[in-house]
N, C-alpha and C positions, 0 to 999 in steps of 0.2 A: 437590308430590308428597311431599316430605320430611315435611310436616306430616301427610300421610295415613298414612305408615308410620313408626312410632316404633322399630321393631326396630333394634338396633345394627349388624346385618349388611346392611341395605338401603343400597345405595350408588347411589341415583338410577338403578336398573335400568329399562331401557326397557320390559320386559314380564315379568310373573310370572304364569303361568297354572296353575291347578289343573285337572287333567283327571280326570274320573271316568266310567268306562264300566260301567254296571251289568251288562250282559250278560256281559262277560268277567271282571269283577271288578277291572279296572285302576283304580288310583289313582296319579296321577303329578303331578309338578311339572315344568314347563318354564320355565326362567328365562333370560332374555336380558339380559345386563348392558349390552353395547355392540355395535352393528353399525357403528360409525364406520369401521372398516377393511374390513368385509366381513361376510358372514353369520356369525352366532354359532356357533362350532364348539367342541365339547367332548363328552366322554364322557357316557354314561348310566349311572347307578349303580342297581343293584338290591339293596336292603338292607332289613332289618327294623328299624324304628324304634319302640321301645315308646312313645315320645312323638313324635307327628307334628310337633311344633314343631322337633324336631331335624332332620327331613327338610327343612323349609323353611330352616333355618339352613344346612344343607349346600348346598342349591341356590343360595342367595344368595352364600355365600362362594366356592363352587366356580366359579360363572359369572363372578364378578368376577375370580377368579384366572385363568380362561381368557382374559379380555380382556387381562390383563397378560402372560400367557404368550405368546399369539399375537403381540402387538405386539412384545415383546422378541425373539421369534424371527424377526422380519421377515416374518411371514406376512400375506397380505391377507385376514385373517379376524378377526371379532370374537369376543366371548366369550359362550358359552351353556353350559347344563348341563341334563341331564335326570335326575330322580330318580324311580324307580319304587318305591313303598312296598310291600315284600313283606310277606306275612303271616308269622306266627311260624315256620311250616314252610318258608318261602321257596319256595312253590310257584309255578313259572313255567310258564305254558301257552302253546301257540301262539296262543290267542285273546287273551291279554294282550299278546303281542308284536305281533299284528296291529293291535289297537286303539291301541297306542302308535305304531306306524308311521303309522296314519291321523291321529293327533294331530300328528305331525311334518309330514305332507303338508299339513295344514290351515294350517300356518304359511307355506306358499308359498316355502320356501327360506331363510327367515330363520334357521333353526337346522339345523345339520348334525350328525347323531348319530354317535358312535363308541363304542368299547368302554371300559368302566370296571369298577370293582369289582362283582362279581356277574354280569357279562355276559360272553358268549363270542363268538368269531368266528361260530359257528353262529347265535347270536342276531342278529348284524348281517345275516347272510344272510336270516334270516326277516323282519326289519324291512324289508330292501331289496325284498321282494316287494310292499310297500305304499307305498314312497316311494323316490325317487331320491336323497333328501338324507340319505344315510348313507354312511359310509366305514369303512375297516378290513376290506374284503372280501378274501377269499383271492386270492392271485396264482396264475394258471393254471400258470406255469412256475417259480415260486419266485425269479425273477430281477427281478421288478418289485416296487415298494413295494405292500404290502397285507397283510391278515391281522392277527394279534395285534400290537398296537403295543408290547407289553411289552419285547421284546428291544431295540427302538430306544430306549425310555426308559432301560433298563439301560445301554446303551452310552453315552448322554449323561451319565448319572450317574457312570459309571466315569471318563470324561474329566474331569468336574468335580472328582471326588475327587483325581485326579492334579494338577489345577491348584491345589486347596486345599492339598495337601501341599507343593507347591513354594512357594506363597505363605507359609504359616504355619510350616512346618518347614524350608524351604530344601533340600528333598530332591527330586532329579529321578528317583528310583526308588521304587517301592512295596515293594521287597523288604524284608521285616522290619517294615513299617509295620503297626501293630495297628489293625484296623478292627472295630468292634462293629456288626453288621448287625441291625437290628430289622425282622423280616418276611422270610420266605423264599419268597414266592410268585413269580409270573412276573417281577416287577421286582427285588425283593430277592434272589431266588435267582440271577437273571442277573447282578446286580452282584457277588454273592459269587463266582461262577464266574470272572468277568473279573479280579477282584482276586486270586483264588487263582492264576490263570495268571501273574500278575506277582510271585508270591512273597510276597504280603501274609499276615500272621498274622491269622486270623479268629476272632471269637467270634460265634455265631449265636443268634438266639432267634425264636420264632414262637408265636402263640397255639395253633397246631397243633403240639404238641411232636413228634409222629411225623415230620412234614415237616421240622422243623428237625434232628431226629436223623439222618434219612436224608441230608440235605445235608451235615451235619457229617461223617458217615462218608465220604461221597464226596470231600470236599475236605480231609480231615484237619484239620478245624476243631474248636474247642471249642464246646460248647453250654451255654447257661444258661437258666434259666426266663425266661419272657416278662417277668415283673415285675422281674427283676434286670438286664436289659440296659442300661437307662439309667444305672445306677450303675457300669458296668464301666469300670475304668481303662484307657484306650486312647488312641491318637493321633487317631482319627476315630470319631465316633458317626454312623452312617448310618441315619436313620429311613426305612423303606420300607413302613410299614403305614398305618393311618389317621392323621388329622391332629389338630391342637390338643393335641399332647403337650408342647409347650414353653411351659408356664405357670410360675407361681412355683415350684411343687413340683418340676416336671420339670427346670427349669434348675438348681435348687439341687442336684439329684442328679448332674448331669453331671460326669464326670471325664475330659474330653477337650478339647483345644484347638481342635477343628474339629467342626462339625456340617454334614454334607453328605449329603443323601439325597433320595429321590424322593417321599416322602409329600406330599400336597397340604395347604396351610394348616397347616403345622407350628407356627406361632406362635399361641398361644391368643388373644392380644389384641395390638394394635399396640405396646403398651409393652414387649412381651417381646423384640423385636428389640434395642432399646437395652439391655435387661437382659443379653442375651448379650454384647453389646459391652463392657458394664461389667465383665464377668467375664473379658474378654480372649479370648473364644471367637470364632473366625472362623466366620461363618455364610454358607453358600451359599444365597441366596434360592431357595426351592423351585421357583417357577415358571420360573426361569431354568435351573437344573440339570436339571430333569425334563422339559424340553420335547421330548425326542427322539421320544416317541410321537406327539404332536400334529403335529410336523414331518412324520413319515412319513405319517400318515393325511390331513393337509391337502394335501400334495403329490400323494398318490394321488387325492384327490377332485378337485383342480383339473385334474390331467392328464386324468382320465376325462371331466370336463365339457367339455374342449376337444378330445376325441377323440385324445388323445396317450397316451403311456406314460411312466411315471415309474420309472426304474431305481433300484436300491438305491444305486448310486454317487452319484446325485443327493442322496439322503437323507443319505448319509454326509458329503458335503461340508457340508451344513447342520449336522450334528452336530459336526463339527470346529470350528465357530465358537463352541460353548458355552464352552470354556475362556477364550477371549479376552474374551467378554462378561462372564464372572465377574471376570476380572482387572481389567477396566475399572471395574466396580462397586466392587471392593475398593480400587482406587487412589483413586477419588473419595471413598470413605468415609474413607480415611486422611487425605485433605487437607481434611476438614471435621469438623463436630461431629455428623454424621449416621451412623447405623449402616447396614450394607449393605442391609438391607431397605428402609430409608427412601430410600436412593439409588435402588434399583431401582424402587420405587413411583413416585417422582417422574419417572423416565425413562419408565415405562410410561404414566403419566397424561398426560404431554405428547404421547406418540404417539397416544393415543386422543382427544385434544382435550379433556381435563378439567383 
């Protein structure tokens, strides 16, 4: 199989399917990296890619990341990802969602769909009309796991930032700790609110400047332009937008001793984890710190399949394990020549039998 696919992001994926439905206009990629631990679970991204090759790269990298994320979170789920290629106007129709749901149903439970960039809770409800293999559905009473996974992701990242500050700065409080938050959407905005509640000093940026400005006013934070946030001198740089930002140029710009945030695939290439370590920057592997959302929707899905109910307190117990998992990775990295991302990758690969 490796000889067949020469792209650098193909990692012996079990299945990579291109779906095209002429009637609805759907074009999508369904990538299954590993089902060693269970069905491939991961969000579906709705995004406009001027170059379709970038959509394939995202599907491959994100599905592999989900294999690692689910394994490290102790979930009986494999790794999968859906990418719907939106047009330039990002038009999303009921017909497109229905056709996508049919494509998931055709996989017979090998892929479980959840919400990701460009998708909403309402979209999950629409897809659920065509397949049972979808999660992130709204809770009827608000007391059970379900709905938008963003707040759970934000909560896990917040706990991970606290662990990183304790590890690198030796501080058990976030009061006065300066955090530069890149991205003010559901996840980044949630992280910022939790940090503000602990008295952290915040600098915010988002490609949507109005959104960043509104949040900055609400939290008493500073706002900078999106292109300036990576160069902000701070204690923690928290990337919570799109991935592949930690390349040669990005790492050179950093003026923070810690990188801890929720964006997927933050490292542009494998060599950039060691490059961060060489600069003395503590890195929280993204698929470990940002696992809160998949923990919530996976537990929701598994409970629903068994006819049970998953309470929020069950999710919170799993989120509370994230800091300890990060600390273990950092301890192992300190006692070896490997960077934290390399330690985490080796742990995840062992768990999925690779």
